[in-house]
N, C-alpha and C positions, 0 to 999 in steps of 0.2 A: 707896477713897480716890481723890478726883478732884483732878488737878493743875490749878491755875489758870494757863493759858497766856495771855499777853497777845495780844490780837487785833491782827493787822497790818492796818492800813487804809491802802492806798496813796494814795488821793485825799483823805483827810481832811487838811485844812490845806494843800492844794495851793497853792504860792506864786504860780502864774501865773493871771491872770484873763483876761477877755475883751479888755481893752485891750492886754495883753501880746501876745496872739495877733494882734490887728489890726495892731499896730505891727510885729511880726515879718513879717507878710504884706506890709505896705507896703515894708519893707526888702528883702525877697526879690524883690518886683516891681521895685523900683528897680535891683537888681543884675542881674536877668535882662534888663531893658529896656536898661540901660547896655551890657551886652555885645552885645546885638543891634544897638544903634545904632552901636557901635564897629565891628562886623563889616560893617555895611551901608554905612558912609561910606567916602569915598575916603581915601587915606593922609594927605593934608595938608588935610583939610576941618575946618570948625568942629565938625562932629559928632564926629569921631574925636579931635580934639585938645582940645576944651573941654567939650562937652556930656556925652559919655559918661564921662570921668573925674570930672566933678562928680557925676554920678548914682551912680557906683560909690563914690566917697568918702562921699557922704551915706548910702548904704545900708550899707556896711561899717562905717564909723567913727562914725556918729551914730544911725541908726534901729535897727539890730540891737542894739547895746549898750543903747540906751534901752529897748528892749523887754525886755531881760533884767533891768535894774535898776529898772524902774517898779514902784512899790508903791502900792496904793490907800490913800487917807487913812483909810478906815474900819478898816483892818487894824492 
């Protein structure tokens, strides 16, 4: 007597595609670059007070969540 066990397929129907990984990499790049710019700039410079926070905000609150919620139209 053979039991029919359901096959577990980990990557079948994987919800993330190539665009998701590209967006995530862009967000990660923005975050790392933002911290590097913040550390390299002087305390009261344009880099530390304006440019780096904009990059960090964009990476953390726009690009990374967009990469998690992006869904292809063909799915």
